[in-house]
N, C-alpha and C positions, 0 to 999 in steps of 0.2 A: 509403411508409413511411419515417419518419424514422431517424437512427443509432440512437436507443435501442431502437425496436421491432425494428430489423434485428438489433441485437446480442443482443436477448432470443430472437428466432427461432433465431439461430446456437446459442445455450447450450441451448435446447430440443432442438434436433436433436441435440446430441451430449451429452445428460445431464448438464449442468452447471447444473441448476437452483437450486443453492445461490447461483450467482453472481446469477441473476435476483431471489433474494431480497434480495441485497446492494442493488440499486438503490433498495429502498424505505427503506433506512437511511441514505441519504447525499443532500446536497444537489444542486441541478440541475446544478451546474457541476461537479460530480466524476462526476455520473451522464454528462455528456456525454464526459468524459475516460475513463471506464471503457468506455464504448460505442465509442470510436475504438479503444481498446486491443483490444477483443474483435474487432471487424471485422478488425483487422490480424493477428490471430494464425490460424494454418493449423491449425484444430481437427481437420482430418481426419488431418493428419500426427501430430499430438498422440497421437491414438486409436490409430493405428498403432503409434508408438513405444511407447506403454503396452502394446499388445497383445504386443509383442516381448518384454517383460520376463517374458513366462511361458514363452518357448521357450529350449531349450538351444542353445548355439553349438557347431557340429560343424566339427571340423576332422580331414581326412582326412592321416594321414602322408605317402602317396604324392604327394601334390599339392604338397609344399614341397621345393624345391632350392636348393642354395647358390647365391649371386650372386657374379659376377665383379667384380673391383675392382683400382684402380691404387694401389700402394703409393708415397706420396710419397716415402718414404725411400730406395726402392729405383731411383728414376729415375735415368738417367745424365745428367751435365751436359748433353748434347745434347738429351735428352728432355725434361727440364725447361725449357729454353730456349724449345723449339719450342711447349710448351703454354703458357708465360707469354707469350710473344710474341702468341699467339691472343687470350689472355683479356685483355692489356694493350691491344689494338686497340680492343676493343669498349668499354672505359672511356673511351680518349682521345677516342673519336668521341661520348662523351655519350650512348651506348645502353644504360647499365646504371643500374639503380634499385636501392635497397635497403628493404626492409620488416622493421620491427622490431614483433614481437608483444609488446604492453605493456598488455594489458588486466586484468592480476591485480594484487591487492593484496599488500602484505608481509607479511599476517596471520602467515603460519607462521614469519617471521623475528622476529616481535615488533615489527614497524613498522607504524605506523599510516596509511601514505600508499600510494600506487602503488608498485608493486616497482621501477620504473625510478629512484624517488627515494630508494630505500635507498643509505646511504653506506657502501661499503667501505673498512674500515680500513687502507688502504694507505699506506705511507711517512709514517706519523704523522700527517698532516693528514687523509688520506682521499680518496675520489673517489666520487661518486654513480655509478651504472650507467649513467645517461644520459649522463654525462660521459665516462665510458670509450668508451661507443660513438661519441659526438661526435668524440673524438680519434681513434680508428680510422678514422673516416670522412675526418677533416682530412688524415690522414697519408696515406691514399691518394690524395685530390684532388690534394695537392701532388706525389706521385710520378708521378702520371698526367696532371698538367695538365688536371684536369677539376674539375666540381662535381656530385657524385652526388646525385641527388633522393633525399631521405629521408621514407619515409612511416611513421608510428607508429600502430599500431592501438589504440586505447585502449577501454574499455568504458564503457558510460553511467554505471557508478557512478564512474569515476575519470578521465574526459575533463576536466571542468572544472578539477580538481585538477593533472591533467599538463600543461594548457596554461597554468596560472597559473605553475607550477613552472619550465616551460621559458622563459617570459617574463620572468620574475623573474632568471633565471641568463643571460638574453639568448642562449639556445639553445647555451651553452657555445662561443659563437665561431662557431657554424655558421651560415652564409647563410639567414636564417629565409624567404626566398623559395622555398628549396629543401627546405622542411621541411612536410609536410602530415599533419594528424592526421585518423584516420577511426575512426568507432565499429563494434565487433564487434556482431554478432547476438545475440539472444536468444531463448531458448524458456522457456515456462511450466514450474514445478515441477509434479508430479503425486503424489496420494498413492497408496496401495496399491492403492484402488479405482478409480483413473483420474480421480479429481476433482483440478481445478486449485487450488493454495493461493492464500490471499486474504493480503495483506501489511497491515501496521499502517496504510499510507496508504490502505487500501481499495481496492486494485487487485489484480489478477491477479499473483502472485509470479513473477518471471521471473530466469533466470540466463542467463550467456553461453553460447553453444551450442558452446563448444570451439574450439580452434585452427584445426579444419576449416572454420570459417566465415569464415576469412580471405578466401578466394576470392570467395565471394558479396559479402561486405561490401565487397571492392576495387571490384566491380562496381556494387553500389547505391549506393555513397557518391560515386561519380564519381571515384574516385581512378585506376581503371583507363583511364578516358578521358583523364585528365590525362597519364598516363603515355604514351600513345599521341601524344598533342598534342607532347610532349616528344621523340619520336621514339625511345623505349625499346624495347629488342629482349629485354633478359635482366634477369629480376627474381631478387634474392636475398631469401630469407625466413629469418629466424631468430627466437629468443626473446630477451628483455630480460635473462634470468637467468644468461648464461653470459658471465663477465668475461674470457674468452679467445676469444670468438667472432670468426672472421676474416670480415668482412662483405665484403671484395673480394679473395677468394682467386683471384688470376688464373690459378694452376694449375688449380684445381678448374673455373674457366669454360672454360681452354683444353682440358682432357681432355673435359668434355662436348661441345664445339664438334667437336673431332678425332672424337669416337665417333658423330657425327651424331645425338645424342640432344637430345630436348627439355627433359629433366629431368636433375639431378644433384643428388648429396648428398657431403658429407663424412662419414666414419665413424671411429671411433677402435676399436681392438680391445676385445672384452670382458674385463674384468679375470679373470674365471674362469667357469666354466659356469652357476654359479649367480647371477651378478651380475642384479640386478633391472633390465634394461633391455631395450628392443625391439631386435630386430636385423633387418637388410635380408636379404630372400631373394628367390626367385622362387616365386610360387604359381600353379599352373594356366598357367605360361608368362608370367606378368606380374610386375612388380616389386611389392614390398609390405614393409612392416614388421610383423612378427609380434611381439606383446607376450610377455614372458617367461613370463606367465601361461599363454600358449596353446601354446608351443613344447614338445612332448613332452620329458621329462628324457633320453631315450636320446638323441634327436635333438641337444640342447643340448651333450651331451657327446661327440658325434662328432668326430674329427680326420682332417684329410686327410694326405697322403703325407708333409708337412712337419712333421707334429705339430702343426699348428695347427687351431684349432676351426673346422669347416665352416660353422657359423653364429656367426661371430664378429664381424660388422660391426656395432657398436652404432650406433644413432641418435642424434645429439647436436643434432638440429633445426637443421641448417644445410643449407639446401635452394636449389636453383637451378633456375629455369624460364623458357622463352622466353614472351613476352608472349602468343603464340598458344596455349601451354599453358595458361597461367592463364585465358585467354578461354574455352578448352574446359572447363575444370574449374569455372568459376564459374557455369555453368548445370546442371551434373550434381549430381543428388542423391547426397550422400555417405552412407555407413553411420555409424550413430549407435551409440554406445556409451552404456550405462547404469550410473550410480553411484548407489547407495543411500544416501542421506545424511540428517542431522538438519536439518530446517529448522522454525523457528517459522512459526505462522501464526494468523489470526483465525478462531475457529469461529463457527458460525451466530448465537451470542448476542453476538457482538462482543468475545468474551474471547480475549487472546493466549495461546496454547498453546505452551510451550517444551518439547519433547519430550526425553526423556534416551536414548531409542534412535533409531536410523535410521528415519524415517517417510515418506520420499518419493524419487522417482526425479528424478534430473537427467540430461539427455540431451545429448550431446556428440559432434561429429564430430572426428576428429583430422586434422591437416594431411597425414600420410602416407597417408591413405586415398585420396587422389587418384591416388597412384602406379599403382595399379590400373588407370587407364585408358589406361596407355602400355603399348607392347610391350618397351620397354628402358630403361635408365637408366644413367648414368655414376656410379660410386662412386670416391671419392677417399679412400684411408686415410690420415688423419693422425695425430698423435701425441697421446695424452692430455696430456701435460705442456705440449703446444703449444697445444692446440685446445680443451680442455675445462676450465673452472673453474667448476661451477655452483653458484648460490646459492640454494638450496632449503630446507633445514632451519635452525633456530635453532642447534643444535650438533650435533656428530658429523660425519658424512659429508656431504660437499655443502653444508658451512655457510659462513658469512662467514670463519671461520677458515681452513677449507682452501682457500677461494677465494683469500684474501689471499695464502697461502704460495705457491700456483700461479702466482698474478699477478706476483708481485715476483721469484719465481725466473725466471720466463720473461723478463721485462725485464732481469733481470741476465744472462741468457744472450745476449740480443740485444746488449746494450752491448759483451760480451766477444767477439762473433763478428767 
C-alpha cells in the first residue's frame, strides 16, 4: 500500500472523508505532501480531544489546598546567601540551560513578526524582546563565569523569520554555538462536527499545541539529547513576553535544590482576588496551577491568619526543572484545554469560508499541566515590580506602555542600589 492509499485508509477509519475527496482536486506532488501529513497525525488522539469538548470539567473544592512558598523578600541575608551559593555552583559548573518559548506572533500587539522581534520602546532607542533576553543571559554568564546554552522554541509559522532575525542581529552578541532553535508541535483544528479543517494550501489546517508541547518538542527535536551531551542538570523555561523575566535566578535554583524538589517556579502575589491569573495550589496532593476560571470565587477570596490570600501565588511562567523531570514529562500525555475560535477554511467546493463566529476547536496543553506528575515543588515568591512586565496587549494592562515603565523603573532601582 503506498502512502496515498494508506492516508485514505486512515481518513476513512476516522470519518474524515472530506479530505479523501480533496485528493482528487490537487496535483500529484500535493497529494504526496498531504498523504505524509495525514500519516503523521494522531487521529485517535484528535477524536478523543473532540469527544472531550462535549464534557463538563468538574473541580471538587475539597481537593484544592494552598501551596507553601518561600518569600524572597523575607529571607535573612544568611538564608539568601545559602540559596544563592547552591544555585551559583550549578551555573558555574555549566550544568544550567535556558529555554525561551517564542512560538507566537506579535499580532495582538499590532506587530507583524514573531513576538520576540517586537521592539519595546525603552530609553528612546528601544530594545527587541530577544535583545533583552540576550542581555539578561550575557550578564549571568559574566557574573558566574559560564556560557549558558540557550534553546529557543519557535513555531513552524515563525521559525524561518526568527532564525533570519537573530542572524541579522548577530544573536545580539550571544555566542551562536550556544543558541539552538527547535520547533513546537502542532495539532489539527476541527469543526463542531469533528471534521478537520482544510487550509488555503490544500492541507490539513494545524495550529501549535500549546506551551505544554515544549517537553515533547525538546525530545523530538534532539534538543534534550544535546542538553545531556553538554552535561546539563537544570533547565529553566520561560516565555518571550515578560521583559523582566529572570532567566538565571540563583535564589530560585538554590531554594529548589535545598528543598530536594525536581521542579520549582517563581510566583508574584495576586493583585486582588479577581485578577485573571492562574495560581499555584495543591490538588489531590500534587502541585498544580489552577486557572482563575476554575477557582471557586469563595476560595479565591479566602485569606490566611496574616490577611494574605490563601491562593495568591500567581503563575508568571517562570519554571525550573531537573533534566530528569523534563525526560519524564516529555513522554507523558498532558491534559488538553480547548479553545473555541474563528478559523477560515476551504469548503468542499474549494471556496474559502471566513466565518463571523467561532467555528472550530483548537487544542492546547499548558506547560504547568506537567506539575501534577510530581509530589512537590518549590515556589519562590518574587516581586511584581522586579519580575513581571508582560507584553501581551496592544493597549491598557500588560501592554508595551506598562512593560516599558516597569522595565525602566526596575533598572533605575538597580543603578541606585
